[in-house]
N, C-alpha and C positions, 0 to 999 in steps of 0.2 A: 632737601629743605629741612626736614625734621632732624636729620643728623647734624646739620649745621647749628640748629638751635641747641641741641644737646652739647655740642662743642663749646658754644658761647656760654652756656650755663656752667660747664666745667671750668672754663677760664675765669668767669666771675666768682665762682665759689673759691677757686684757688687764690685769687687776688684778695678776697675777703679773709681767707685764712691767714694770709701773710700780714694783713692789717691787724688782725687780732694778736698774732705773735709779736709784731712790732710794738703794739701797745703794751703787751705784758712785759716785754723786755724793758721798755722805757719806764714803766711803772716801778720795776725793781731798781733801775738806775736812779730814779728820783728818790725812792724810799731810802736807799743807801747813800744818798748825797754824792753820787758820782757825777750826775748832771744836775743843773740848777734851773728851776722854772723862772728865775729872774732874767735869764737870757731870752731875748725876744724870739729867736729861732726855735728854741726848745719849747717855749710856751705856745707858739703858733702850731708847731708840729703836734704837741700834746692835745691842743684844742681840736685840731683837725681829726686826729685819730679818735678822740672822744665823740665827736659829732658823727663820725662814720659808724662807730660800734655801739654807741648807747641805744639807738633804736632796736638793735638786735638783742641787747641784754635786758632791756626793760621788762618784756613779758616774763622772762625767766626769773628775774629778781623778785617779781611779785609772789611767786610760788616757792622759791628756794628758801630754806630755813636760814636764819642768821647764824653764821659761824664766827662772829666777832670780827677780827681784822682780816679774815681770809675770805676772798671772793672767788668762789668756784664757778661763777657764771661763764667766764671765758672758756674754761675747760669744757663745760657742757655744750656751749655753742660750737666749739671745735669738734667735739664728738659728733654732733648733728651734721656739721658740714662734711666730715669724713664719710659718714654714712650716706649722705646725699650724693657725694662725688663718686663713691665706689659702687655699692650695690644698686642704688636707685637709678643713677644715670646709666650704669652698665645694663641694667634690665631694660630701660627705655631704649637704649641703643640697639640691643639685641631684638627687641620687639619691632623697632623701625626697620631693621634689616630683614627680619622675617616677613614683614608685611609689604616690603618693597617701597617704603616711604623714605629711605635714606637716599 
């Protein structure tokens, strides 16, 4: 049971990581006028990704210094997700196996 929860957490963190990467790539495409937010599909996709990621970014943006036009918050959140997916979930999985809860 506990092992299944760890796997679900791993999958959710992976999906979240891909949402952040998609938003970053999309922001670059918008910034360089490769895609246009006047297109309904692009605008809806951008708003959806923003609604998913903004609650994650908000606490970090409060404490991060202002770097002008560069937003390093997505990179910070990606680093935290990678740490959670790797060592933290790995440790919890090993702990579950050792205690027989897997």
